[in-house]
Backbone as CSV, one residue per row, in Angstrom:
resi,resn,N_x,N_y,N_z,CA_x,CA_y,CA_z,C_x,C_y,C_z
1,MET,-32.945,16.256,15.754,-32.711,14.849,15.556,-33.252,14.066,16.686
2,LYS,-33.895,12.956,16.339,-34.425,12.088,17.381,-33.306,11.246,18.034
3,GLU,-33.623,10.810,19.231,-32.664,10.012,19.948,-32.240,8.701,19.178
4,GLN,-33.234,8.094,18.500,-32.925,6.878,17.753,-31.958,7.174,16.599
5,GLU,-32.175,8.308,15.936,-31.283,8.612,14.804,-29.834,8.945,15.281
6,ILE,-29.743,9.630,16.474,-28.438,9.901,17.040,-27.735,8.544,17.426
7,LEU,-28.421,7.652,17.991,-27.843,6.324,18.340,-27.405,5.564,17.061
8,GLU,-28.238,5.595,16.035,-27.852,4.921,14.821,-26.602,5.565,14.210
9,MET,-26.542,6.874,14.152,-25.420,7.623,13.603,-24.133,7.260,14.364
10,GLN,-24.251,7.223,15.762,-23.073,6.886,16.546,-22.622,5.449,16.300
11,ARG,-23.640,4.527,16.143,-23.263,3.158,15.822,-22.452,3.049,14.522
12,LEU,-22.927,3.771,13.517,-22.232,3.796,12.202,-20.828,4.384,12.313
13,ILE,-20.694,5.443,13.096,-19.356,6.044,13.304,-18.427,4.998,13.987
14,ASP,-18.958,4.437,15.088,-18.143,3.456,15.770,-17.705,2.262,14.913
15,GLU,-18.594,1.793,14.047,-18.334,0.692,13.111,-17.231,1.146,12.132
16,GLY,-17.295,2.332,11.591,-16.301,2.869,10.675,-14.933,2.964,11.326
17,VAL,-14.927,3.394,12.565,-13.690,3.515,13.328,-13.062,2.130,13.497
18,ARG,-13.908,1.120,13.878,-13.377,-0.229,14.060,-12.804,-0.788,12.777
19,ARG,-13.477,-0.527,11.690,-13.005,-1.037,10.323,-11.710,-0.421,9.993
20,ALA,-11.548,0.901,10.268,-10.272,1.641,9.935,-9.155,1.063,10.787
21,GLN,-9.444,0.846,12.091,-8.376,0.347,12.966,-8.020,-1.110,12.489
22,SER,-8.990,-1.864,12.123,-8.660,-3.222,11.646,-7.778,-3.233,10.370
23,ARG,-8.078,-2.307,9.447,-7.283,-2.171,8.166,-5.886,-1.736,8.504
24,LEU,-5.735,-0.780,9.486,-4.455,-0.295,9.830,-3.652,-1.429,10.486
25,TRP,-4.260,-2.172,11.326,-3.637,-3.306,11.967,-3.099,-4.342,11.005
26,GLN,-4.004,-4.618,10.013,-3.643,-5.609,8.963,-2.459,-5.126,8.116
27,ARG,-2.438,-3.850,7.780,-1.354,-3.239,6.968,-0.068,-3.280,7.773
28,ALA,-0.099,-2.997,9.046,1.071,-3.034,9.857,1.617,-4.421,9.929
29,GLY,0.726,-5.401,10.082,1.143,-6.785,10.156,1.781,-7.258,8.862
30,ALA,1.200,-6.891,7.703,1.722,-7.301,6.423,3.090,-6.623,6.176
31,ALA,3.311,-5.464,6.674,4.550,-4.708,6.446,5.539,-5.058,7.573
32,GLN,5.134,-5.855,8.527,5.942,-6.189,9.676,6.406,-4.953,10.416
33,GLN,5.441,-4.094,10.679,5.733,-2.835,11.439,4.835,-2.867,12.711
34,SER,5.174,-1.905,13.608,4.413,-1.823,14.771,3.582,-0.471,14.745
35,LEU,2.591,-0.341,15.650,1.857,0.830,15.735,2.116,1.492,17.083
36,VAL,2.307,2.817,17.047,2.512,3.539,18.352,1.210,4.297,18.625
37,VAL,0.661,4.021,19.812,-0.652,4.638,20.248,-0.574,5.233,21.605
38,CYS,-1.469,6.017,21.977,-1.583,6.558,23.285,-2.825,5.985,23.972
39,ARG,-2.599,5.309,25.076,-3.749,4.759,25.802,-3.559,5.039,27.268
40,GLY,-4.589,5.651,27.881,-4.549,5.958,29.250,-3.419,6.908,29.616
41,GLY,-3.080,7.837,28.667,-1.973,8.779,28.937,-0.627,8.196,28.778
42,LYS,-0.478,6.932,28.339,0.842,6.324,28.104,1.051,6.049,26.648
43,ILE,2.242,6.183,26.188,2.571,5.861,24.771,2.962,4.367,24.734
44,LEU,2.328,3.624,23.888,2.589,2.167,23.811,2.909,1.793,22.357
45,GLU,3.769,0.841,22.144,4.035,0.303,20.843,3.272,-0.971,20.730
46,MET,2.370,-1.154,19.769,1.623,-2.367,19.583,2.170,-3.068,18.378
47,VAL,2.357,-4.350,18.568,3.015,-5.171,17.541,1.946,-6.208,17.085
48,PRO,1.679,-6.289,15.793,0.793,-7.310,15.273,1.295,-8.677,15.531
49,GLU,0.472,-9.679,15.700,0.873,-11.046,16.084,1.915,-11.643,15.097
50,VAL,1.918,-11.260,13.876,2.790,-11.807,12.887,4.261,-11.563,13.368
51,GLU,4.506,-10.387,13.954,5.833,-9.989,14.373,6.189,-10.475,15.753
52,MET,5.181,-10.930,16.529,5.399,-11.250,17.905,6.422,-12.430,18.022
53,GLU,6.557,-13.282,17.067,7.463,-14.421,17.191,8.924,-13.936,17.232
54,HIS,9.183,-12.787,16.666,10.570,-12.330,16.624,10.941,-11.425,17.763
55,ILE,10.025,-11.156,18.708,10.309,-10.260,19.792,10.333,-10.975,21.113
56,VAL,11.368,-10.735,21.842,11.489,-11.301,23.185,10.847,-10.350,24.190
57,ALA,10.007,-10.773,24.977,9.357,-9.957,26.013,10.374,-9.574,27.073
58,ASP,10.457,-8.264,27.380,11.290,-7.788,28.422,10.644,-6.542,29.031
59,SER,11.341,-5.944,29.935,10.777,-4.829,30.677,10.513,-3.613,29.861
60,SER,11.175,-3.530,28.716,11.040,-2.322,27.826,10.084,-2.532,26.747
61,CYS,9.237,-3.577,26.744,8.352,-3.878,25.708,7.333,-2.792,25.385
62,GLY,6.966,-1.973,26.388,6.030,-0.854,26.144,6.649,0.430,25.764
63,ASP,8.001,0.525,25.727,8.681,1.756,25.408,9.218,1.684,23.963
64,PRO,8.525,2.487,23.038,8.934,2.427,21.665,10.332,2.769,21.365
65,LEU,10.951,3.721,22.099,12.318,4.128,21.921,13.241,3.003,22.303
66,ALA,13.014,2.365,23.348,13.838,1.312,23.856,13.813,0.165,22.908
67,ARG,12.601,-0.169,22.398,12.442,-1.273,21.430,13.144,-1.024,20.162
68,ARG,13.130,0.261,19.671,13.769,0.655,18.453,15.294,0.481,18.545
69,LYS,15.836,0.802,19.731,17.250,0.653,19.888,17.692,-0.823,19.936
70,GLN,16.810,-1.686,20.327,17.122,-3.177,20.332,17.237,-3.694,18.984
71,ARG,16.543,-3.143,17.992,16.490,-3.702,16.659,17.762,-3.465,15.845
């Protein structure tokens, strides 16, 4: 495979991943749910902006278990 073909294939893969993440984020927002992800070795709960109005920021905002107990 040529270098150009590899770069094009990687671009298409990256675009597909971004679209899938976007759809997942939209579904979570519509269902008023959060997403739990691992970033930099830490587990984080990500909340779509739709739900952000109902959440008070505190020191446990990144801990999914602590946030679940608050609900």
